[in-house]
C-alpha positions, 0 to 999 in steps of 0.5 A: 500500500503506497500513499501520498502524504499531505502537509495539512493536518486535516489531510494527514489525519484523513490519510491515517484514518483511511489506512486504519480502516483498511487494516481493521477490516476482518479480511485483513487477517488473511493477508500474507504480505503487507507493505505500508508506506507514505511518500510526499508529493514529488516522490520525496520521502517523509521520515522521522528525521524530517518530522513527517510520517504516518503517525502511530500505527496500531496494527497488530494490537487489536487485530492480530493476523494469523496468516501474515508472513511479510510485513514492510513499514515505511515512514511510520513515526511509531506503532502500537505493538501487541500486548506482552505474552501474545503471539499476534503474528504466528506466521510472520517470517520477515519484517522490514522497517524503513525510515521509522521512529520506534521506541526500543520497547515497542520494537521488542514487543513486535519481535516477541509477537513473531516467534518464527521471525527469521529476517529482520531489516532495520533501515534508517530507524530511529531507536529510542527508549526514554521511558526505560532508561533510569538512573537505577539501571546503568546497564540499560542506560548505556545500550539498547538491547534487542532480543531476537531468538529466532532471527537468522538474518539481521540488517542494521542500516544507519540506525540512530541510537541517541544517548547510549554510548555502547550502541546496540547489544544483540541477543541472537543465538541463531543468527547466521548473517549480519549486515551493518551500515553506519559510522563506526565512530558513532554507533556500535553493535555487539553480541551478548553471547557469541552466535555459534552459527554466525557465518557471514558479516557485512560491514559498511562503515561510512563517514556520515550519519543517517542524514547527510548535511554540511554540519557533518565533518569527514571522519579522521583517522584518530576517530576511526582506528580504535572503534574499528578494531573494537567493533571488528573484535566482536565477530571473531568466529565468523567465516566470511567477512565483507568490509566496505570503507567510505574513507581511506584504508590507511585510517585503520592502520594501527601498530602491532602493540596497540592491536595486541592490546585491543584484541588480546589473544583474539584471532579470526581463526575461522575466517576463510574469505575476506572482501575489502572495498575502500579507497587509498591515498597515493601519498599514504601508501605506507599506512595503507600497506600497514592496514592490509598487514594488520588484516592479514595478521588477524586472519591466519587461515584466510583462503580467499582474499578479494580486494576492490580498491580505488584511489581517492580523487578530488571533486570536479565540476561538470564542465571539467568532467565533460572536457575530460570525457571529450579529450579521453574519447579522442585520445582513446581513438587515436591510441587504437589507431596507433596500436593498429598501425603497430600491431605486428610490433606489439604482438612480437613484443607480447610473444617475446615477453619484453616488458622491460619498461614495466617496473613495479616496486615492493611495499615495505610494510608487507615485504618485511613481514611474514604472514601465516595465511600466505604460506599455508592457506591462501588459494585465491586472490582477487584484485579489482581496481583502476590502474593509472600507472604501472607502479600503482599501489594495487600493482605492487600488491599483485606483485607481492601476492604473486611472489609470496602466496606459496599455495596460490591457485587462482589470481583474478585481476580486474584493472579497469579499462585498458587495451587488452595488451596493457592489462596487468594480468598479462604482465605480472606473471612474467615478473620473476622471469624478467628479473632473472633475465635482468640479472644475467644481462649487461650494459650494451650501450657503453660498447657503442660509439659516440656517433651511434649514440647520438643517432639513437638519441636523435629519435627522442624528444630533446628533453629526454635526449638532454636528460640522457647525457647525465647518465655518464661522463662519457655522454656529457657531450653526446647531445652535440652529436644529436642530428635532430632536435624535437622540442614539443611543449607537450612531448609527453603523451598525456594518459588522459584515458587513465588519469583523473581529469585536471584542468591544465594551466593556460598558456606556455611558460615563458621559460620554454622559449629559453629552453629552445634557445639553449638547445640550439646554442648548445650545439655550437660546441661542435658535432654533426650538422643539424638535419631536422628542427621540430618546434611545437607549441600549443599557444604563443605565450612567451614567444615573440617574432624576435625569438623565432627569428633567432631560432631559425638563424641559428638552425640554418647556421647549424644545417651544414649538411646535404639536407635540412627539415624544418617543422615549426608549429607555433599554435595548437591544432585547428578545429573545423567549425562545421562540426567534424563528427555529429555526436562525437566530440561537441567541444571541437569546432567552437574555437573560431567562427571558421576553420583555422582561426580565420574570422569574417572580419579578418580583412579589417585587422590584418594590415600590420600584425596578425589578428589578435586573440583575447585570453581569459584575462583580456590580454592580447596574443597573436594567433600567428607569427610572421615567418622570417624571410631568410628561411625562403633562401635556404638552399638545403631545405628539404621539407618545410612545415609552418603554421599558424603563420603569416607569410612575408615572402621576399622578392626572390625565393630560392628553395631549389631542394624543397620537396615537401611543403605543409602550410597551416592557418596562413593569415595576413594580407593577401594570404591566398596569393602568398600561398600560390606564389610560394608553391610556384617558386618550388621547382622540385615540390612533390608533396603539398599539404594545405590546412585551414587556409581560409583565404585561399580561393584558387590553386594551380599546380599544373607545372608541378609533378606532385606525387601527393596533394592534401587539402584539409579544411580549406573551405574557401577553395573554389578551383584547383588545377593539378597535373595528374600524370604523377599524382598518386596520393590525394587527401581531401577534408571538407564539404563535398563541392559541386566540382572544383578539382580539375585534373590535367592528364589521365588520372593515376591516383592509387590512394585517396582519403576523403573526409567529410566535414559537417552533416551527412550529405543530402545529395548523392549525385554530388558525392558520386560525381566527386568519386568519379575522379578516383575510380582507378584508385587501389586504396580508398579511405572514407571518413564521415559522421556515420560509417559509410556516408549514411548510404543505408538511409532512404536518401540514397534509395533512388540513385546509387551513391557509388560507382564501381571501383574495379581496381580497389584492393584496400578500403577503409571506413571511419565513422560512428556506427549507427545504434541499429545493427541492421542500418550499419549492415545495409550501409556497408553492404551497399559500398562493398557491392561496388568493390568486386576486387576488394582484398582488405577491409578496415573499419575505424569506429569513432567513439560517441560522446553522450550526455554527462560525458559518457563515452560507452554504450550501455551494452558495455556494462553487460554482455548480451547475446547477439542474434544472427544478422540478416544480409545478402551475400557480397561477392567480394567478401565471399570470394576475395577478401583476405584481411579484415581489421576492426579498430576501436572495437567495443561491445556496441550491438551495432559493431558486433552485428556488423562484425558477425555479418562480415566474418560469417560471410568471409570463407577466404579470410586469412587474417583478422585484426581487432584493436579493442577500445579500452575496457575491462578484461572480462569483456574483451575476453568475451569479445575475443571468444565471440569473434573466434566462433564467427570465423569460418576459416579456422586457419585464419590468423587472429590478432587482438591488440 
């Protein structure tokens, strides 16, 4: 019976009378299950702590029930029990009170009236016994006593016990299960006499009272440590203990002498299974180790240990969490692509067992002691946590149990969401073998010459290469032999997938410019000629045109060899304003009005200096820095990458060796004409890339024998004329134009990448006409908001979206997978029907960012069986496809449906590679086994990274 409580006294009395009339009916005596509760309007709870409720309930006092088996009362302020010595509830086996205020005597009367009561649940119950507590009875004044002679399962959850320091004393001789939740520093539960058959106790100690408020202070370790062990000492004969702490585990750490004084000779000699859930502080690993050591000492016959630990984290705002989710989703996808590209190297390293970079230290508080349970009893250890770094505390625990549990039969590790090759359980078993190999190894680097060492360090960022010079006196001058200087303000790859989000400090410190100058000037002491200079900054803070001019002057003096590569990126990545991926990363594209940082009013602002941006504090910083003119007269320059920048070209441009040119975000007066002039002045230009050049409207490269042309987000570009005689690679990112690319000569493009910005294309004819230029391609990569350009939609039903690619051998599709598995099968089927010679199919699944920063599908939380998808047989899949690759694959139903459809129809498949998105190991294992069952050719080579 669920009723709604009203705030008026008349309505409350009427409600109370209505419930009393229902319960007083003679037919109520035959009811077997009775649930009575009150809810306020708006579904808010009315309870004793707010002073709201049903009031006194006299059920049972005058109308006993012989058939009642289950009684649940919610939000009742008090009730009248039956008279003493009567069994008004002879069949009652379960009673639950929630949000009730009950005097202890009335509760005891209800319990006594149910001789068969086996389950008693008291949740948020306010106990009081003001009428019973007297000065003549000090024992009764210090605790509340509950006598439950038949109860076998008891639940006490946040039950307030005011005015009694010793909490609740239980007389439960037949108790087998006890669950308690509440603050250990405020309430206590003790047994009057040890229950001989008590098997399991679940304890959940929180850091607040029954009602959360800003007056409740967090529990400190001094208020928790002693009460915790005193509380735990009352249950020394149990066999299973489940312990959950809402505060750091180090709060219960205690010295051995103090623990001995509290427990005496009491040991949990029957405890066989321990489940511990709590948090740990990274700065208090030593105390956390001591706390775990205390538990292992107290449980000498422990056989099954289950730990669920998480790191304490600061609270973050909703905007920070959303930004973190967006960054994490993009980083996870980029890592999946990187793992796919390096899949053969990763698999070789995994098979060889090379985990030299995986170092885990010991825990002194554990390694320095000996535990009886580890040597004689422990058979199973389970660790559940989120690994943020290889040397985290729980990873150290895994190493400790692996080495010291002599009878260990099973070790289960759930280290959160990672790549399948990065999970701790795949590495920790190799620790002993790796230590033995390290002991027999020697120093091989010292045998190499200085030139070889300098060449090796050239592949490292300049920061790491400089740090390596302090390893030995011999290496002091090795940095002068480094032929490549790579200075990236954010060279260290951010592990946003595993670290808790934190807002980075805005801007680049001014000292970073001094570091660049020092790295260049330090090479004047002699060494090999400089071959490559790479400088990348996220912002222009602390960087001036004079500093850039100094860097380039010094670099060109050092470039005395046959060739020189210059990569100068003085700004962050540019986002496209058209919305690259609908539903993917909403934060992208909001930086500027148009792609590349150009604004519609730039023509009015670029007469003298680059357009300025305003920071959060109102300070003006340049969005681009003028490029010194001397760089356009470097005769050994082989490749040039600039951006965002402002070109001031000299009267004479002398770049006879330049083969690769990349320009990003060119602004300033006449930016389009400056780009065209620079391209024309490079006689050996073979690779041209233009990004976010909003003012570029026309481009002519007829006189260039380009082998590669890339046009990315140049949305103002209306006409491009190119010589197609040697053009082999074409990359285009933007909207599909009606017709803007003119090829002179027969097209021989072998590889093409097409990335559509903005929403899905509504006119299929424009896409079909554009793709006619690449009909002879052997490799195509399509990127769009929806996987396969949304060709499975009704908009493409009247006209074909694709022509037949007779020469296509390799196809790559990137996009979001539709939520409906049938749609994605239809879309991919329509594309594959136009590729009769296809041999390799690769699918890149973009992550979808949903509300509240969630980046995973609900299917990821629970493995769901998949039905066989319907679809027609595709000739290229059934006869020619030899390789299928799935990148950033997760447990989404649409992705699994597409994978099952392809694998069930590919009998000639020779190789299958799946790069998983970060996820739990158990889910990835299920997906692997699922894919293995779908593969028709049992000799297919399977790779999972």
